[in-house]
C-alpha atoms as an extended CHARMM CRD file, in Angstrom:
* protein
*
       222  EXT
         1         1  MET       CA            104.5320000000       71.4830000000      134.2990000000  PROA      1               0.0000000000
         2         2  ASP       CA            103.2150000000       73.6070000000      137.0240000000  PROA      2               0.0000000000
         3         3  LEU       CA            103.4620000000       77.1600000000      136.0970000000  PROA      3               0.0000000000
         4         4  GLU       CA            100.5240000000       79.3180000000      136.7840000000  PROA      4               0.0000000000
         5         5  ALA       CA            101.5640000000       83.1470000000      137.3610000000  PROA      5               0.0000000000
         6         6  VAL       CA             99.5400000000       86.7370000000      136.9610000000  PROA      6               0.0000000000
         7         7  LEU       CA            100.8010000000       89.2580000000      134.4100000000  PROA      7               0.0000000000
         8         8  GLU       CA             99.9330000000       92.8800000000      135.5360000000  PROA      8               0.0000000000
         9         9  VAL       CA            100.6790000000       95.6070000000      132.9980000000  PROA      9               0.0000000000
        10        10  TYR       CA            100.2170000000       99.2710000000      133.5260000000  PROA      10              0.0000000000
        11        11  ALA       CA            100.2240000000      101.8770000000      130.9150000000  PROA      11              0.0000000000
        12        12  GLY       CA             98.8590000000      105.3280000000      130.7710000000  PROA      12              0.0000000000
        13        13  GLY       CA             96.6540000000      105.1060000000      133.7700000000  PROA      13              0.0000000000
        14        14  ARG       CA             95.2100000000      101.5890000000      132.3740000000  PROA      14              0.0000000000
        15        15  LYS       CA             95.6840000000       97.9430000000      133.7330000000  PROA      15              0.0000000000
        16        16  PHE       CA             96.1370000000       95.0770000000      131.7470000000  PROA      16              0.0000000000
        17        17  ILE       CA             96.0680000000       91.7120000000      133.3630000000  PROA      17              0.0000000000
        18        18  ARG       CA             96.7000000000       88.0970000000      131.7200000000  PROA      18              0.0000000000
        19        19  GLU       CA             97.0720000000       84.5150000000      133.4190000000  PROA      19              0.0000000000
        20        20  ILE       CA             99.1800000000       81.7910000000      132.4740000000  PROA      20              0.0000000000
        21        21  ASP       CA             98.8990000000       78.3640000000      133.5190000000  PROA      21              0.0000000000
        22        22  GLY       CA            100.8760000000       74.9320000000      132.5020000000  PROA      22              0.0000000000
        23        23  GLY       CA             97.8430000000       73.4030000000      130.7060000000  PROA      23              0.0000000000
        24        24  SER       CA             94.4230000000       72.0530000000      130.8580000000  PROA      24              0.0000000000
        25        25  SER       CA             94.5520000000       68.6190000000      130.2140000000  PROA      25              0.0000000000
        26        26  HSD       CA             96.3730000000       65.3610000000      129.8960000000  PROA      26              0.0000000000
        27        27  ALA       CA            100.0860000000       65.3650000000      128.0850000000  PROA      27              0.0000000000
        28        28  SER       CA             99.3760000000       69.1130000000      127.1230000000  PROA      28              0.0000000000
        29        29  GLN       CA            101.0470000000       72.8330000000      127.6440000000  PROA      29              0.0000000000
        30        30  ASN       CA            100.1270000000       75.9440000000      126.9570000000  PROA      30              0.0000000000
        31        31  THR       CA            102.2580000000       78.7670000000      126.2780000000  PROA      31              0.0000000000
        32        32  SER       CA            104.0250000000       80.7620000000      128.7790000000  PROA      32              0.0000000000
        33        33  ILE       CA            104.1460000000       83.8130000000      126.3420000000  PROA      33              0.0000000000
        34        34  ALA       CA            101.7070000000       86.7900000000      127.0830000000  PROA      34              0.0000000000
        35        35  HSD       CA            101.2100000000       89.4460000000      124.4280000000  PROA      35              0.0000000000
        36        36  PHE       CA             99.7830000000       92.7100000000      125.6030000000  PROA      36              0.0000000000
        37        37  GLY       CA             98.3790000000       95.4530000000      123.2780000000  PROA      37              0.0000000000
        38        38  LEU       CA             99.3410000000       98.8530000000      124.3630000000  PROA      38              0.0000000000
        39        39  ALA       CA             97.5280000000      100.6610000000      121.7200000000  PROA      39              0.0000000000
        40        40  ASN       CA             98.9810000000      104.0330000000      121.1400000000  PROA      40              0.0000000000
        41        41  TYR       CA            100.7840000000      103.8830000000      124.5090000000  PROA      41              0.0000000000
        42        42  ALA       CA            104.6590000000      103.9190000000      123.2130000000  PROA      42              0.0000000000
        43        43  ILE       CA            106.0110000000      102.6070000000      127.0000000000  PROA      43              0.0000000000
        44        44  ALA       CA            104.4670000000      100.6570000000      129.8690000000  PROA      44              0.0000000000
        45        45  ASP       CA            104.9320000000      102.1100000000      133.0640000000  PROA      45              0.0000000000
        46        46  SER       CA            105.2100000000       98.7120000000      134.8470000000  PROA      46              0.0000000000
        47        47  VAL       CA            105.1000000000       95.0550000000      134.3420000000  PROA      47              0.0000000000
        48        48  SER       CA            104.7780000000       92.7160000000      137.2890000000  PROA      48              0.0000000000
        49        49  VAL       CA            104.3510000000       88.6790000000      137.5470000000  PROA      49              0.0000000000
        50        50  ILE       CA            102.7660000000       87.3280000000      140.4990000000  PROA      50              0.0000000000
        51        51  TRP       CA            103.9030000000       83.9620000000      140.9640000000  PROA      51              0.0000000000
        52        52  LEU       CA            102.0970000000       80.9610000000      142.4870000000  PROA      52              0.0000000000
        53        53  GLY       CA            103.5170000000       81.2890000000      145.7070000000  PROA      53              0.0000000000
        54        54  GLY       CA            102.9110000000       84.8560000000      146.0540000000  PROA      54              0.0000000000
        55        55  ALA       CA            106.0240000000       86.4270000000      145.6050000000  PROA      55              0.0000000000
        56        56  LYS       CA            105.8520000000       89.4960000000      143.0870000000  PROA      56              0.0000000000
        57        57  GLN       CA            108.5120000000       90.8290000000      140.2210000000  PROA      57              0.0000000000
        58        58  THR       CA            108.1720000000       94.2380000000      138.7700000000  PROA      58              0.0000000000
        59        59  VAL       CA            109.9760000000       96.0310000000      135.8690000000  PROA      59              0.0000000000
        60        60  LYS       CA            109.6550000000       99.4380000000      135.1110000000  PROA      60              0.0000000000
        61        61  HSD       CA            109.5980000000      101.7070000000      132.0540000000  PROA      61              0.0000000000
        62        62  ILE       CA            109.3180000000       99.2780000000      129.2190000000  PROA      62              0.0000000000
        63        63  ARG       CA            109.1000000000      100.5140000000      125.6740000000  PROA      63              0.0000000000
        64        64  ALA       CA            106.4900000000       98.8780000000      123.6050000000  PROA      64              0.0000000000
        65        65  ASN       CA            107.4610000000       96.1150000000      120.8660000000  PROA      65              0.0000000000
        66        66  SER       CA            110.0740000000       94.9470000000      123.7430000000  PROA      66              0.0000000000
        67        67  PHE       CA            110.2630000000       91.2550000000      124.7630000000  PROA      67              0.0000000000
        68        68  LEU       CA            110.5380000000       90.1550000000      128.6810000000  PROA      68              0.0000000000
        69        69  LYS       CA            111.8150000000       86.9660000000      129.6470000000  PROA      69              0.0000000000
        70        70  ILE       CA            110.8040000000       86.7360000000      133.3680000000  PROA      70              0.0000000000
        71        71  ILE       CA            112.5280000000       83.9550000000      135.6000000000  PROA      71              0.0000000000
        72        72  GLU       CA            110.9800000000       83.2490000000      138.6470000000  PROA      72              0.0000000000
        73        73  GLY       CA            113.6990000000       84.2520000000      141.3900000000  PROA      73              0.0000000000
        74        74  GLY       CA            116.3530000000       84.8070000000      138.6350000000  PROA      74              0.0000000000
        75        75  ASN       CA            116.8090000000       87.7620000000      136.3020000000  PROA      75              0.0000000000
        76        76  THR       CA            114.9010000000       89.6420000000      134.1080000000  PROA      76              0.0000000000
        77        77  GLN       CA            115.9860000000       89.8440000000      130.2470000000  PROA      77              0.0000000000
        78        78  LEU       CA            114.5000000000       92.5800000000      128.4460000000  PROA      78              0.0000000000
        79        79  LEU       CA            114.8030000000       91.2470000000      124.5680000000  PROA      79              0.0000000000
        80        80  THR       CA            114.5580000000       94.4470000000      121.7990000000  PROA      80              0.0000000000
        81        81  GLU       CA            115.0370000000       93.6200000000      118.2680000000  PROA      81              0.0000000000
        82        82  PHE       CA            116.3080000000       95.9450000000      115.8440000000  PROA      82              0.0000000000
        83        83  HSD       CA            116.4610000000       95.7970000000      112.0380000000  PROA      83              0.0000000000
        84        84  SER       CA            119.5850000000       97.8350000000      110.3740000000  PROA      84              0.0000000000
        85        85  ALA       CA            120.8580000000       97.9330000000      106.9360000000  PROA      85              0.0000000000
        86        86  ILE       CA            124.3070000000       99.3260000000      105.5470000000  PROA      86              0.0000000000
        87        87  CYS       CA            126.0800000000       99.3640000000      102.3980000000  PROA      87              0.0000000000
        88        88  ALA       CA            128.7600000000       96.9870000000      101.7560000000  PROA      88              0.0000000000
        89        89  ASP       CA            131.5690000000       99.2070000000      102.3620000000  PROA      89              0.0000000000
        90        90  ASP       CA            130.3940000000      100.3000000000      105.6030000000  PROA      90              0.0000000000
        91        91  SER       CA            130.1160000000       98.5620000000      109.0520000000  PROA      91              0.0000000000
        92        92  PHE       CA            127.8370000000       98.7100000000      112.0070000000  PROA      92              0.0000000000
        93        93  TYR       CA            128.5910000000       98.0890000000      116.0230000000  PROA      93              0.0000000000
        94        94  ALA       CA            126.5780000000       94.8780000000      116.9240000000  PROA      94              0.0000000000
        95        95  GLY       CA            127.5570000000       91.6530000000      119.0600000000  PROA      95              0.0000000000
        96        96  GLY       CA            130.8280000000       93.6020000000      120.4540000000  PROA      96              0.0000000000
        97        97  ALA       CA            132.4130000000       94.6800000000      117.4160000000  PROA      97              0.0000000000
        98        98  TYR       CA            131.6510000000       96.1910000000      113.9850000000  PROA      98              0.0000000000
        99        99  GLN       CA            130.3160000000       93.8100000000      111.6380000000  PROA      99              0.0000000000
       100       100  THR       CA            130.6910000000       93.7870000000      107.8930000000  PROA      100             0.0000000000
       101       101  THR       CA            128.6470000000       91.0800000000      107.3000000000  PROA      101             0.0000000000
       102       102  GLN       CA            125.0570000000       90.0680000000      107.1470000000  PROA      102             0.0000000000
       103       103  GLY       CA            123.3730000000       88.1070000000      110.3010000000  PROA      103             0.0000000000
       104       104  ILE       CA            121.7810000000       88.2010000000      113.5990000000  PROA      104             0.0000000000
       105       105  TYR       CA            124.1520000000       89.9300000000      116.4990000000  PROA      105             0.0000000000
       106       106  ARG       CA            123.2840000000       89.7320000000      120.3990000000  PROA      106             0.0000000000
       107       107  ASP       CA            124.3420000000       92.7760000000      123.1050000000  PROA      107             0.0000000000
       108       108  THR       CA            123.8470000000       92.2420000000      126.7850000000  PROA      108             0.0000000000
       109       109  ASN       CA            124.1030000000       94.9580000000      129.0030000000  PROA      109             0.0000000000
       110       110  SER       CA            123.0680000000       95.4680000000      132.3890000000  PROA      110             0.0000000000
       111       111  VAL       CA            120.5510000000       97.9730000000      133.2340000000  PROA      111             0.0000000000
       112       112  ALA       CA            119.6180000000       97.2660000000      136.4750000000  PROA      112             0.0000000000
       113       113  LEU       CA            119.5070000000       94.8200000000      139.4870000000  PROA      113             0.0000000000
       114       114  ASN       CA            118.8880000000       91.6150000000      138.1030000000  PROA      114             0.0000000000
       115       115  ILE       CA            117.5510000000       93.2130000000      134.9780000000  PROA      115             0.0000000000
       116       116  ASP       CA            119.6570000000       92.4140000000      131.4580000000  PROA      116             0.0000000000
       117       117  SER       CA            119.2080000000       94.2660000000      128.8680000000  PROA      117             0.0000000000
       118       118  ILE       CA            119.6900000000       92.3440000000      125.3830000000  PROA      118             0.0000000000
       119       119  ALA       CA            119.6680000000       93.8600000000      121.9040000000  PROA      119             0.0000000000
       120       120  ILE       CA            119.1100000000       91.4560000000      119.0460000000  PROA      120             0.0000000000
       121       121  THR       CA            119.9800000000       93.1980000000      115.5460000000  PROA      121             0.0000000000
       122       122  HSD       CA            119.2430000000       91.6400000000      112.4720000000  PROA      122             0.0000000000
       123       123  LEU       CA            122.0350000000       93.4830000000      110.2030000000  PROA      123             0.0000000000
       124       124  THR       CA            121.5360000000       93.2260000000      106.1460000000  PROA      124             0.0000000000
       125       125  VAL       CA            124.2050000000       94.3540000000      103.9730000000  PROA      125             0.0000000000
       126       126  ASN       CA            123.3390000000       95.8290000000      100.8680000000  PROA      126             0.0000000000
       127       127  PRO       CA            125.2710000000       95.6870000000       97.8380000000  PROA      127             0.0000000000
       128       128  ILE       CA            127.1720000000       98.1070000000       95.9750000000  PROA      128             0.0000000000
       129       129  PRO       CA            124.9670000000       98.2790000000       92.3490000000  PROA      129             0.0000000000
       130       130  HSD       CA            127.4130000000       98.1520000000       89.3890000000  PROA      130             0.0000000000
       131       131  THR       CA            125.6780000000       99.2870000000       85.6480000000  PROA      131             0.0000000000
       132       132  LEU       CA            127.4780000000       98.8980000000       82.8360000000  PROA      132             0.0000000000
       133       133  HSD       CA            126.8930000000      101.3680000000       79.6060000000  PROA      133             0.0000000000
       134       134  TYR       CA            128.6070000000      100.3140000000       76.2760000000  PROA      134             0.0000000000
       135       135  ASN       CA            127.9820000000      102.0140000000       73.2110000000  PROA      135             0.0000000000
       136       136  GLU       CA            130.0060000000      102.0960000000       70.0210000000  PROA      136             0.0000000000
       137       137  ILE       CA            129.8590000000      104.5710000000       67.1320000000  PROA      137             0.0000000000
       138       138  CYS       CA            131.4630000000      104.9980000000       63.6080000000  PROA      138             0.0000000000
       139       139  GLN       CA            134.6140000000      107.1330000000       62.8890000000  PROA      139             0.0000000000
       140       140  GLY       CA            133.3520000000      110.7320000000       62.5810000000  PROA      140             0.0000000000
       141       141  ASP       CA            130.3030000000      110.6660000000       64.6840000000  PROA      141             0.0000000000
       142       142  SER       CA            130.1900000000      111.6900000000       68.3570000000  PROA      142             0.0000000000
       143       143  PHE       CA            128.3900000000      110.3330000000       71.5150000000  PROA      143             0.0000000000
       144       144  LEU       CA            126.6120000000      112.7230000000       74.2320000000  PROA      144             0.0000000000
       145       145  TYR       CA            126.8010000000      111.5170000000       77.6050000000  PROA      145             0.0000000000
       146       146  ASN       CA            126.3050000000      113.7470000000       81.0320000000  PROA      146             0.0000000000
       147       147  GLY       CA            126.6820000000      116.5320000000       78.6940000000  PROA      147             0.0000000000
       148       148  ILE       CA            130.1130000000      116.0590000000       76.8940000000  PROA      148             0.0000000000
       149       149  SER       CA            130.5880000000      114.7310000000       73.8150000000  PROA      149             0.0000000000
       150       150  TYR       CA            133.1540000000      111.7730000000       73.2030000000  PROA      150             0.0000000000
       151       151  TYR       CA            134.5880000000      111.2010000000       69.6800000000  PROA      151             0.0000000000
       152       152  ASN       CA            137.2670000000      108.1520000000       70.5240000000  PROA      152             0.0000000000
       153       153  ASP       CA            137.3730000000      105.2740000000       72.9620000000  PROA      153             0.0000000000
       154       154  THR       CA            136.6530000000      106.3120000000       75.9790000000  PROA      154             0.0000000000
       155       155  THR       CA            135.9710000000      104.8130000000       79.7010000000  PROA      155             0.0000000000
       156       156  ARG       CA            134.8770000000      106.3250000000       82.6710000000  PROA      156             0.0000000000
       157       157  GLN       CA            133.3750000000      105.6310000000       86.0790000000  PROA      157             0.0000000000
       158       158  ASP       CA            130.8990000000      107.6360000000       87.9640000000  PROA      158             0.0000000000
       159       159  THR       CA            129.2180000000      107.1870000000       91.3330000000  PROA      159             0.0000000000
       160       160  SER       CA            125.5480000000      107.8480000000       92.1370000000  PROA      160             0.0000000000
       161       161  VAL       CA            123.4340000000      107.1570000000       94.9030000000  PROA      161             0.0000000000
       162       162  SER       CA            120.8590000000      104.1050000000       94.4560000000  PROA      162             0.0000000000
       163       163  SER       CA            117.4340000000      103.6890000000       96.1680000000  PROA      163             0.0000000000
       164       164  GLN       CA            118.9730000000      102.1790000000       98.9760000000  PROA      164             0.0000000000
       165       165  GLY       CA            121.1730000000      104.9900000000       99.7830000000  PROA      165             0.0000000000
       166       166  CYS       CA            124.1440000000      102.9620000000       98.8650000000  PROA      166             0.0000000000
       167       167  ASP       CA            126.9190000000      104.5460000000       96.2370000000  PROA      167             0.0000000000
       168       168  SER       CA            126.1250000000      103.1630000000       92.6430000000  PROA      168             0.0000000000
       169       169  ILE       CA            128.9950000000      102.6000000000       90.3690000000  PROA      169             0.0000000000
       170       170  VAL       CA            128.0870000000      103.3940000000       86.8610000000  PROA      170             0.0000000000
       171       171  ILE       CA            130.8570000000      102.3950000000       84.2840000000  PROA      171             0.0000000000
       172       172  PHE       CA            130.3200000000      104.0810000000       80.5740000000  PROA      172             0.0000000000
       173       173  THR       CA            132.6360000000      102.8400000000       77.6010000000  PROA      173             0.0000000000
       174       174  LEU       CA            132.8890000000      104.0640000000       74.6600000000  PROA      174             0.0000000000
       175       175  HSD       CA            134.1720000000      101.8990000000       71.2760000000  PROA      175             0.0000000000
       176       176  LEU       CA            135.1810000000      103.5750000000       68.0590000000  PROA      176             0.0000000000
       177       177  THR       CA            135.0680000000      101.5360000000       65.2170000000  PROA      177             0.0000000000
       178       178  PRO       CA            137.2590000000      102.7450000000       62.2440000000  PROA      178             0.0000000000
       179       179  ILE       CA            135.5250000000      102.8710000000       58.8050000000  PROA      179             0.0000000000
       180       180  SER       CA            137.7530000000      101.4010000000       55.8390000000  PROA      180             0.0000000000
       181       181  CYS       CA            139.3060000000      103.6470000000       53.2890000000  PROA      181             0.0000000000
       182       182  ASP       CA            137.1140000000      101.9040000000       50.5520000000  PROA      182             0.0000000000
       183       183  LEU       CA            133.9680000000      102.9000000000       53.0240000000  PROA      183             0.0000000000
       184       184  ARG       CA            135.4250000000      106.4690000000       53.4970000000  PROA      184             0.0000000000
       185       185  LYS       CA            135.6550000000      106.9650000000       49.7890000000  PROA      185             0.0000000000
       186       186  SER       CA            132.0470000000      105.5790000000       49.5390000000  PROA      186             0.0000000000
       187       187  GLU       CA            130.5520000000      108.2330000000       51.7880000000  PROA      187             0.0000000000
       188       188  ASN       CA            132.8070000000      111.1180000000       50.7320000000  PROA      188             0.0000000000
       189       189  LEU       CA            131.2550000000      110.0850000000       47.1120000000  PROA      189             0.0000000000
       190       190  ARG       CA            127.9860000000      110.2080000000       48.2820000000  PROA      190             0.0000000000
       191       191  ARG       CA            128.2910000000      113.5890000000       50.0050000000  PROA      191             0.0000000000
       192       192  ARG       CA            129.3500000000      115.0080000000       46.8790000000  PROA      192             0.0000000000
       193       193  GLN       CA            126.5560000000      113.5460000000       44.7600000000  PROA      193             0.0000000000
       194       194  PHE       CA            124.0810000000      115.0000000000       47.3570000000  PROA      194             0.0000000000
       195       195  LEU       CA            126.0630000000      118.5040000000       47.1600000000  PROA      195             0.0000000000
       196       196  CYS       CA            125.8190000000      118.1930000000       43.9450000000  PROA      196             0.0000000000
       197       197  LYS       CA            122.2820000000      117.3870000000       43.6100000000  PROA      197             0.0000000000
       198       198  ARG       CA            121.0810000000      120.0580000000       45.9120000000  PROA      198             0.0000000000
       199       199  LYS       CA            122.5830000000      122.7610000000       43.7850000000  PROA      199             0.0000000000
       200       200  LEU       CA            121.1270000000      121.9660000000       40.6050000000  PROA      200             0.0000000000
       201       201  ALA       CA            117.9070000000      120.5400000000       41.8910000000  PROA      201             0.0000000000
       202       202  SER       CA            116.0020000000      124.0010000000       40.8960000000  PROA      202             0.0000000000
       203       203  ASN       CA            116.9850000000      123.8210000000       37.2720000000  PROA      203             0.0000000000
       204       204  PHE       CA            113.7980000000      121.7200000000       36.3610000000  PROA      204             0.0000000000
       205       205  ARG       CA            114.5730000000      121.8000000000       32.2990000000  PROA      205             0.0000000000
       206       206  HSD       CA            117.8300000000      119.4320000000       32.9530000000  PROA      206             0.0000000000
       207       207  VAL       CA            117.6830000000      115.7820000000       33.2390000000  PROA      207             0.0000000000
       208       208  LEU       CA            120.4690000000      115.2010000000       35.6270000000  PROA      208             0.0000000000
       209       209  ARG       CA            122.5890000000      111.9800000000       35.3280000000  PROA      209             0.0000000000
       210       210  TYR       CA            125.9320000000      111.2290000000       37.9730000000  PROA      210             0.0000000000
       211       211  ASN       CA            128.8320000000      109.2120000000       36.7870000000  PROA      211             0.0000000000
       212       212  SER       CA            131.1530000000      107.6040000000       39.7090000000  PROA      212             0.0000000000
       213       213  ARG       CA            133.0670000000      111.0410000000       39.8370000000  PROA      213             0.0000000000
       214       214  CYS       CA            130.0190000000      113.1440000000       40.2610000000  PROA      214             0.0000000000
       215       215  THR       CA            130.2480000000      115.2950000000       37.2270000000  PROA      215             0.0000000000
       216       216  LEU       CA            127.2260000000      116.7710000000       35.9170000000  PROA      216             0.0000000000
       217       217  GLN       CA            125.9110000000      115.6510000000       32.3460000000  PROA      217             0.0000000000
       218       218  GLN       CA            123.0910000000      117.7750000000       31.0960000000  PROA      218             0.0000000000
       219       219  ASP       CA            120.8860000000      117.2720000000       28.5250000000  PROA      219             0.0000000000
       220       220  TYR       CA            118.9640000000      120.0360000000       26.7990000000  PROA      220             0.0000000000
       221       221  SER       CA            115.9300000000      118.1760000000       25.8530000000  PROA      221             0.0000000000
       222       222  HSD       CA            113.3060000000      121.2390000000       26.3720000000  PROA      222             0.0000000000
């Protein structure tokens, strides 16, 4: 492969040079890609290729982190890669249309004579997270959610913003478990017993015994 060229890059008053050759031994080939580190310079003032035959091609005002594909006697392609992310319910213009699916898209525009700008967009689509909060309470109890007390079967949906900047759907469900008649009687009995005990606890001379109706039997054994 007969490929020899000298590349010159000017940036911030400095000149950078690379030489490209086709290969240095039998059945071998060197890379045709030359990498230039511009340090803190954001733009290269010019990029020139001097071909083996003496012809020179120059492209001006090239941003850092760009990829140039220069063809001798042909068009120069300026390739720039972008990484973009959207939420699942949004769209992004790339590849000549509004995109809603993840993928790689290319846009080509002619920016000057014999120079094409190719934008390569790596598009990521972030899903909308759904969070389910399921809770159960017994009859007569309440559940506090977002500053509101709930007493019955309830389902509500709220929207917040996730760490990726997308809407996050939070579904809150509350199920009320009813108490059977026998259990309610048992609960009421225990409450009556508690009130009776609290009322008479100060009388230390009484030995208290309770039956199922919470009636007080006194034993004056003092």
